[in-house]
N, C-alpha and C positions, 0 to 999 in steps of 0.2 A: 504494500500500500504506500509506504513512504517513497519508494522509488518512482511509482507512478505520479505521485503528487509533486515530487521534485522535478520530474521530467516535464510536467505540465506547467511548471512555474506557479504552482498554487501555494507554496509554503511561505511566501513572502518575497521581499525584494532581495534577490541574490543576483550577482553578476552571472552571466551565462557560463563562464568557465567554471565558477564554483558550483553552479547548479548542475552542470554536467558531471563534475567530479563527485558530488554528493549522490547523484543518480547511480554512477558506477559503484560507489561504495555500498549503497543499499542493495544493488543487484548482486555484487560480489558476496555480501553477507548472506543473501538468500541462497546463492549457489552453494556456499560452504555449509550452511545450515541443512540444506537438502541433499548434501553429498551422499550418494548411495553407499551404505556400509557393507551390503552384501555384494557378491561377485555379479557383475553385469556383463552382458556381451559387448563386443566391440561397437556394435551399432548404437547402443545407448550412449556410450562415451562420445562417439562421433557427433551424434545429435546435440549433445550438451556443448561440445566445443564449437560447432557451427552456430548454435544459438547464441553463445557468448560473443562470437566474432560479429555476428549481425547486430547484436545489441550494442556493442561498442561503436560500430559504424553508424548506426542510426541515431544514437544519442549524440553524435558529433554534429548532427545537422542543426542549423539555426531554427528549424521549424518545430514548434512544441508538439504538434500532433505526431510528427515522425518520432520524436523522443519518446512519447508515451507508447507508440506502437512497438518501439524497441523493447520496452518492458514486457509487453505482451508476448513477444517472440521468445525472450529469455525464460519467462515463466512457463510457457508451453514446452520449451525444451527441457526444463527441469521436470515437468510432469511426465514426459516421455522417458527420461532417464531414471526416474524414481519409481516407487511403488507404494501401494497402500494409501493411507490417509495423506501422506506428503504429496503424492501425485495428484490426489483429488483437490487439495487446497491450492496447489500451484495451478491446476486447470481452472478453478474458479477465479483465481487471481488474474490469469491470462485473459479470461473472458471479460472480467471487470475492467481491466486495463484497455481492452479493445473498445468497450463501451465508452470509457472516458476519452479515448483518442477520437472516436467518432463525434463525441460531444464537442471537444476542442476544435476539431475541423469544422463542425457546423457553426460554432461561434465565430470562427475566423472567416468563413466563406458565405454564410447565410445570415444576412442582417436580422431577419425575423427571429432566428434562434437567439442571437445575441440580445436583441431587445427583450425577449421573453425572460432570458436568464437575468438580465439587468433588473427588470421589474420584480422578479422573484427575490433577488438580492435586496432590493429596496424594501420589499414587504417584510423580509426577515429582519432587516435593520430596524424598521418601525416597530416590529413586535418587541425586539429587545429594548428599544427606547421606551416603549410603554411600560415594560416590566421594571426597568431600572430607574425610570424617571429622568433619564438623560436624553440628550439629542444624539441621533446617529443617522447620518445620511451616507449610505454606502451603495455599491453596486454588487455584481456577482462575485468579484474577486475577493473583497474583504468579507462578504457574507459567507464565503466558503461553499459556493454551489458545487465546485469541483469535488469537494469532500463528500457532499451528499450524493452526487452521481456515482462515485466509486463505491461508497458505503452501501448505497441501495443495490447496486449490481452484485456486490459480494453477499448481501443479505438474501437476494433472490436466488443466487446459486447455492448458498448454504441451506435455504429453505427447501430447495428441490432435492437435495441429497440427504435430508433428514426424514425419518419415518413419520407417518401421520399419528395422531392428529396434529395439524400444523397451526391451527387457529391460535392456541395459547402462545405460540412463539411470536405473535405480533407484538408482544411486549418489547422485543428487541428492536422493532421498528420505532417504537416510542422512545426507546433508550437512545437510538441514533439521533432522533429529533431533539430530545432533551439535552444530549451532549452538545449539539450545535448551539442550542440556546445558551448553555453555560459559557461557551466561547464568546458568543455575541454579547453577553452581559459583561464579560471581561473587556471586550473591545469598546463597549459603550462607556466604560469607566476607565479608559486609557489614561486620562489626565489624572485621575485619582491614584492610579498605579504609579505614575511618574512622581507624584508628590510623596509617595512612600519610599522612593529611592533617593539616597543622598545626592546633593548637587554635583554637577559635572566637575571633575577634577581637571584643572587647567595647568599645564606645565609652565615652569618658569621661562619667560621669554628671553632667550639668549640670542635671538636673531638667526639661528641656524637649525631650529627644530621644525622639520617639515612633516613629521609623522604624528605628533601629538603624544598623549599619555594614555596608556591602556590600563584601565582598572575594570573590575567586574561591574561596578556601578555605572561607569561610562558605557560599557558594552550593553548593559540592560537598558539604559536610557536611549541608546541609539536604536535598539531593536523594537521599542514601543512607539507607534503601533505597527511598524513596517514588517517586522518578523513575527507579529503576534499570531498569524495563521498557524505557526508551529504548534500553538496550544490546541487548535482545532484538530490538527493531525494526531497529536498525542491522545486526545480524548477519543477520537473515532478509532484509532488503532487499538486502544485499550478495550473499548467496547467490542470490537471485532475479535480480539484475542480471547476475551472471556466467552463470547458467543460461540466460537468454534470449538473451544476446549471443554465446554460444560454441557455438551449435547451429544446424544447418541446418534450415530451416523448409520445410514444404510450400508450394507456390506460393500466393501471396495470391489471395483471391477476395472481396475487400471490395466495397462498393457501387460503387466507381469502376473496378473491374477488368473487362476484357473477358469473362472467364469468368463473373463474377457476372451481367453483363448478358445473356450468352447463356443462362444457366440461368434467369433471370427470364423471358426471352422464351419458352423452351421450356415452362416451367411454365404460362404464360398460355395457350399454344396447346394444351396437353395436356388431354384429357378424362379426368377421374378416375373410377374405378369407385366403387361405393358404399362399400366398405370403405376405399379410399384417401381418399375424400372425408371420411369420418368421422374417419380418423386425422389428416387435414389440419386439420379443424375443432378436434379435440382439442388439437393442437399450437398452433393459433392462439389459441383462446379459453380453453382449459383452464387455463393458468398464471395468468391474471389472475383467473379465477373462483375457483380454488383458493386463491390468495393472499388474496383478500378473505375467503373463507370461513374460512381459518385464523385471521385476525385476529378475526373475529366469534366463533368458537368459543373462542378463547384469552382474550379480554379483555372482551367485552360483558356488562354487568350492568345490570339495570333496577330493582332494588329500592330503595325509599325508606327512609332511616334514621330510624326512630321507635320509640318504646317504648310506644305507646298501648295501655293495658290490660295491660301486662306488669309482672312483679314481679322485681326484682333482690334477691337475698338475699346479703348479704355476711357472711363469717365474721368475727366480732368479736374474733379473737385473732391476734396477729401482732406483728411488730416494725417500726416502731412503728405501732400501729393506733389511731386516734382519729377521730372524726367532728366535729372542731372546726375553726373558721375564725377568722381574726383578728377580734377584738372590741376596742372602745375600753377596756373595763375589765378585760380579761384579759391575763395575762402571756404565756401560750402562744399561738402563732399557729395551732397545729394542723397536721394533714397532709391529711386527706381530707374536710374539712367541706363543701366545695363539691360533692362527688360526689352526695350525696342531692338537693341542689337541682337539679343538672344532670339527674339522672334524672327528677325530677318535671317539669322544663321540657320534656322530650320526651314527656310523657304517662305515664310509668311510676311505679311505687311502689318505694321503697327500704326494705329491712328489714335491720337489723343483728342478727345472731344469734350467741350464744355457744355454742350447743349443736348447731346444724344438726339439729334434731329431724326425724323423718320427716314430720310434718305441715307443717313449714316448707318442706322440700324439695319436697313435693307442690305447693305453691303457686308454687314458683320457676320462672321462665322462664329465668333466668340465675343461676348460682352464681358469686360473686366471692370469690376467695381472694387476699389481699394479703400476700405473703411470710409464710406461716405458719412460724414458727421454733420452735414448741413441739410437744412430742409429741402425736400424735393418739390418742385412745382407739380401740382396734381397731374398736369398733362404729361410730364416726363415719366412719372410713375406709371401712368397708364400705357405709355409707349413701351416701357420696359416689360410690363406684364404681357402686353400683346405680342411683343417680340418673342418672348419665351414660350408663351402659349401656342404660338404659331410654328414652333419647331426650333426656336433658337436655343443657344446654350449660354449660360451665364456663370461666371466664377465671382463670388463675393468673398473678399478677404477682410475680416474684421479684426481690429486691434483694440487693446485695452485702453481706450480713451473715452472719457465721459461723453454721453450723447447730449444732443441739444434737447431742451424741454419740449420743442415742437414735435408733435406726433408724426409730422411728415419727414423728420430728420432721422439720421442714424440708420444702421443696417436693418433694424427691425421694420422700418417703414417699407423697405424693398421686399422683406420676407413676409409681409402681412398675409398673402394668399396661401402661404406654405405652413407646414407643421414644424418648421425649424425657427429657433429664436436665438438671439445673442443675449446671454445673461450678463448682468453687471457684476461679474466676478472675474478675477484673474486666476488662471490655472498655473499652479506652481508644481514643478516636478521635483521629486526627491533627489533626482540626479540631474546633472547639467544637460540641458537640451533633450530631456526625456531619454537619455541614452540607456538602453537595455531596460526601459521602463514603460514602453508602450506596445500596443498590439496593432499591427497593420492588418490588412485584409486581402482578399483575392481580387480586389478591384484592379483594373488594368493599370491605374496610375501608381499602385502601391506594391503589387505582388513582386516578390524577389528582392525588394529593397529592405535589407535587415536594419536593425536599430543600432548599428555601430557607426561611428563617425558622422552621426546626425545627417543622414541623406535626405531627410524631409525638411531640414532647416528650421526645426522647432526650437522655441525658446520659452517665452512666457506669453501665452495667448489668453483668449477669453473663453469662458465656459459656454458651451452650447447646449441648448435644449432641443431634443429630437423626439418628435412624435412617432407614431407607428408607421407613418408613410415615409419618414426619412430613414436613410440607410447610413449608419456610421461607417466612415471610410478609414479613419484612424482613431484609436482609443488610447488614452493615457491611463495605464493601470495603477501606477505607483506615484500618486501626486494628490493634491487637494486644491480646492477652490477657495481663494481668498477674496473677501468682498472688495469690489473695485475702489471703494472709498479708502480702505486701508492702504492699498497700493498707492493711491494718489497722495495720501498723507505721509508716505514714507514709512508705513508701519512695518514691523518685523514680519518676515514671511515665516511663520511657524504655525503648525496645525493647532487649531483650537476646537473645542467641543462644539458641534453644530455645523462645522464646515463639512461640505461634501468631500469625501476623499475616495479615490479609486474609481476606475471605469468612467472617465470623463471623455466624451466625444471631442476630438480635436478637429475633425473634418467630417462632413456628412454630405450626402447627395439626395435629391428628391426630384422626381419627375413632376412636371407641371404642364398639363395639356400635352402638346406634342414635343415639348422641349425638356431640358435638364438644367438643374441648378445645383452647383456645388458650393457649399459654405465652408470656408476655411477659417478656423479660429485664430489665425495669426497672419500678420502681414510680413513677418521677417523672411519667410521663404522667397519672397519676391524682391527683397532688398539687395542692394549692390554687394554688401559684404557677405551675405549668406547664399547668394545665388550660385557661387562656385561649388558648394556642396549640395544644394537642393535642386540644381538644374535638371537632374534626371527625373525627379518627381514632378517639377513644374512643367518640363517638356512633355512628359507623358500625360499630365492632366490637361494641358492645353491641347495636345493632339487628340486626346479622347473626346473632349468637348467639341472642338472645332470640326472634327471629322465625323461626328455622330457615330462613333465606333460601337460595335457590339460589345457586350459585357457578360460575364458569368452571372451578373445580377439581374438578368431578364427573368421574368416571373416563371417561365416554363423551365429554365435551367435550374432555378432555385428549387422549384417543386420537385423536379426529377432528382436532384441531388439529395434532398431531404428524404424522399421516398426510397432511394437506393440505399442510403445509410440505414434507415429503419429496417428495410428488408434484409440487409446484411446481418444486422444484429439478431433479427428473428430467426433467420436460417441457421446461423451459428448456434443459437440457443437450442434450436430443435434437435441438433445432433452435436452435442458438446464433445469435440474431438481435438486432441492435442495437435495432431498433424494439421488440421484445419486452422488452428490458432497459431501455427507457425507460417503456413502458406498465405493465409488471407492478410494478416497484419503486415507480413513481409512484402507482399505484392502491393498492398495499399501504400506502404511507406515508400517503396521504390517509385510507384506511380506519382506520388505527391512530390517527391524530390525532382523527378523528371519534368513534371508539369510546371513546377515553379521555375526550374531552370529554363525550360522552353519559352514560357511566358515572359520571363525576364529578358531573354535573348531577343524575342520578337519585339519587345518594347524598348529596345536600346535607343537612347537619345544621342544623336551624332551631329552636333552643330558643325556647320561648314563655313570656315572662314575664307574660302576661296572666292566668295562673292565680292570681297573687298580688294582694292588695289594691292594692299599689303595684307596677307592672310592674318586675320585678327583673332583666330582661335588659339588660345594658349593653354596648355595642360600642365598642371603640376601633378606628377605621378603620385598616386595613392594606392598602388597595388603591390608594392614590394616592401612593406614594413618600413616606411620612411621614418627618418629621425626628426620629425616635427610633431607638435601637438595637434590633435584633431580639433581642439578648441582654438579658433583663430586668434583669440584675444590674449592668451597666456604668453609668458615670456618666450617660449619656444614655439608659439604659433606663427602664422605667416600672413597675418592681415596686412602688415607693412609691405611685404612683397606684392600682395594682391593689389594694393592701392597703386603701387608703382606701375604695375602692368596695366591697370585701368587708365592711368594718366598717359601711358604710351599708346593708348587706343586699342588695347587688347580686351578680349573677353576671357578672363581667367577662370578656369574650371579645374576641378579635381578629376583625375582620370582613374576610373575603376579597372581599367585594363590598358594595355598598349598593343591592341590588335591592329592589323594593317588598315582595316576600314576606318578606324578612328584616327590613326596617324595620317592617312591620306587627306583628311579634311582640315588639318591644323597646320600652323606654321611654326610653333614653338613648343618645346617640351622641356620641363625642368624636373630634374631628379635630385632629391635631397637626402643624402646619406642612406640609401636603401640597405636593409639588413637581409633581404631575400634576393637571391641571385636571379638574374634574367635568364629565361629559358632560351635554348637555341632558336626557336621560332620567333621569340620576341627580339632577340639580337638581330636576326635577319630582317624583321620588320623595321627596326630602328635604322639599320644600314640603308634600307630602301628609302626610308623617310628622309634621311640626311642627303642621300644621293640625289633625291628629287627636289632639293632646295630647302628642306626644313633645317631648323636649328635646334640642337639639343644641348642643354647646359646641365652638367652634373656637378653638384656640390658634394665633395667627398673628402673627408679627413682620414688620417691614417687609421684611426680606430675602426672605421666603417669600410675600409678599402676592400676587404675580402670579397664581399658580395658583388661589388662593381668591377672587380679586376678583369674578368673575361670580356665584359663589354668594352672597357677602356682599351684593352689589348687589341680588340678588333680595329680600333682607330689609332693604334700605335702610341698609346699613352699609358701612364702608370702612376699610381700614388702608392709609395712604399707603405706597407702595413706595419702597424704597431699595436700591441707589443709583439716582438718577435718570439715565437714559441721556442722552448728548449729543444736543442738539437738542430735548429735551423741556423745556417751560417750567414743568413742575410744580415746586412747592416741595419742597425736601428736608425729610423729617420730622425732628422733634427726637428724638434718642435720649435716654432717661432713665437709661440705664446699669443695672447690676445691683446687687442687694443692697438695693433700696429697698422700702418698704412703701407701699401705697396707703391711701386713706381712703374710708369709706362715706359715704352721705348724712348720716348722723348724726355724722360726724366721727371714727368709730372707726378705728384703724389695723388694716389687714388685709392679709394676703398677704406673700410674700417673693419678689420678682421676679428672674428671671435676666437678662433684657435687655428692659426695658419700652419699648413704643412706643405712640403715641396711636392711639385708635380713634375714627372719626368717624361721625356719623349723617347720612345723605343727605336725610332727610325730617323731622328734628327730632322724630320720634315715639318714638325709642328711649329706654329708661330707663337712666339712669346708675347703675351699681352701685358702681364703684370709680373714683376719680380720683387724679391727682397734681397737686400745686400747687407753684409756685415764685414767691414774691413775690405779685403780684396776678394772675398767670396760672394757669389751671387746664386740665388735659387729661384726657380720659376714658381710663381703662385697661381698663375692662370695661363693655360695653354689652349691654343685652338688648332684643330686639325680640319682641313677642308677635304671634302669628298664630293665629287660631282658638283652640284650647284649649292650644296649646303655646308653647314659648319657643325663641328662637334667640339664643345668647349668643356674644359674641366677646371673647376675652382677648388683649390686645395683647402677648403674650409667647409665643414658640414653645415654649420649654423650661421653662415654668412648672411642668410636671408631671414633669420629669426627676429621676432619683434624686439628681443632684448638688444640687438644691435641698433635697430632703428630708434629705440628709446635712449640709448647711450649717446648716439651721434646721428640724429635723423638726417641731417644735411649730407654728411659724408656717405651714409648708407644709401640714400636716395640717389645721389649723384653717381655713385659707383654703378648701380644697376642701370641708370639712365645712360651712362657712358658705355657699359658693356653691351646693352641691347643695340645701341646705335652703332657699335663697332662690329658686331657679329651677325646681326639679322639683316638679310638683304631687304632693301626698301625702307628700313628705319633711318631716319635722319641722324647723321653723326652729331654727337653732343660733346662739347669741350668744357 
């Protein structure tokens, strides 16, 4: 039970790596506990080993439904390898895990199921609030609906295998419900629990403590309420343990029992009638076919994200709305200036309109409203509704800014005909940018984008209210809603009793007439600084709306998926067989992994900078474990570099891969201290990119030189690695330290280096751009190798583009990159 709940992410806020590790530990414990003590044949051991391998493989997936299916496979393998009551318990557990996996898949892919679970969670929270006299606004995550689903499935399997009369055993169902109420009462009194724990111990500030101070009290305070679901797991686990250990069971008939072998022999000798044979075939092959069909109905999408020939019309009134981007001679950096360039890079046309006249809306394939906070003229509202009702598409991005008192103003004025509303609450994530804290969906704009490195560009948005007709696209699982007045007053962002926490919709979609409306609870994904990481989500969303793409969320696909999942569970329950519970969850997990990968590949967003005189698509590699922070604002983030690229006219983006089709459309690639080696195919693609006129700039220090060495060698360059391992006769490179400036061939001082290292040419054909000298000795800091029409540049400093450098000496850091780009990129104006 614990392994299934860890795999589903039900136990509380845990990082994915820790959650996977805890799932493996729980499964390993189950394998050891069920290890057969009697001699078993080779087949049983083989099944157990294969099941364990599949379990490890599936739990490594970022998809929670696949993780839970891994638990089902391992438990089914334990059932096959064991005998007696152990085999039966493992079989019940495997079936229960399969039910939970189907439930998680349905919540992920079928909005109606998520809405139902969320309202069930709200009702449970209100019950606990009434009993405790406290306020408790929760959804399905904190209400522990996952715990109830798994516990109910185990209860049903246990009831089936116990002798009649079964009526009196309903008391255990009541015990499961009572146990959940006990947990919810504890959750409702979370603040009182915190008051019982001594205050947080703070370490003495010496200026170099970046870890904090660990004490048991600090740990407990940090866990409430975010890991409080562990209490629900403990209660439900204890109830299940007592339930299964205190009851008489029907005689065992597992694979090793005489009864099972006798029945197998009878079945093999018996001639089945036509109807019996059909029923047998249905029970044998129906579950796996239905399981795969359910995945395809629920998640597969094949549409390509582009805006070729499409027009995006943006309403040019809102707070704050401008179409500016950072410029060298401008004081304001702007907010949405990269959005027009991004739309154009996907083949579309961007129009900013102050009136939304009928003629403009007739040309629009997508209407974009970015937090309209001013009153709408009645005729403008009517034109907007008529446009959407007639088959148009609208994206409304709302931000946490107080609305006008006029009922015609604000996002809710536009949303009046819909069942979606913007609440006056700010959503706060327990982690930065909802990292590993939100649940995406099978929507074409979201599928395949995991919650690492903030691919949705989320930060602190507004709370959304979604009725039954609305379909949540993104959901924040581990966060809470702060009243907007507290945010405006600069109040501390901390959970207080009565705040809604968990399961907050971050984006939602609703059909209206013949059109579609997507409500986004944040404006940051569209802003200049965030677009570099959110562009895949934004591009998919724009393409989905502008092209009226098909979706797994059409009513017939949703109905078919839900029916197929229900039928799979019923057929598996009709013939509870360990082999089936290996094959069906295994096939379902494989289908879900493939479907997600195929949909993600189909929805690739590939901006094309070739439409400009100088290719303006610039990628910063994010696919090789680069040495920069995923938070662009931290010391080792790269917002400073991104702003320089914007000022140079580039559209800076983070590259999820370096495939040839992506490189063919861009003009500049920057790699920052990668720790993962480039594959031969990637090196070949980079070679073709440079030969065709592209520029690649690699920032590599000696400590990170190993992963980049083969790529640099392809271009006749090298950064000596350090430290040199024992037994290696290579010379240790000379570190030049930080805070130094290099010199150009003309003797001019340039750059401000963080930790400079020498760069060497293997063929003496490289051009020296920057060097460092000491006495009579001179070392290269920046070398360029030309190939074909392009350039390959190596800077011997991994963190030369880090925010820390820009903060220490912004002028020198900016001028260095301005000079380097003008010196190495064809078409860029030289800068002195």
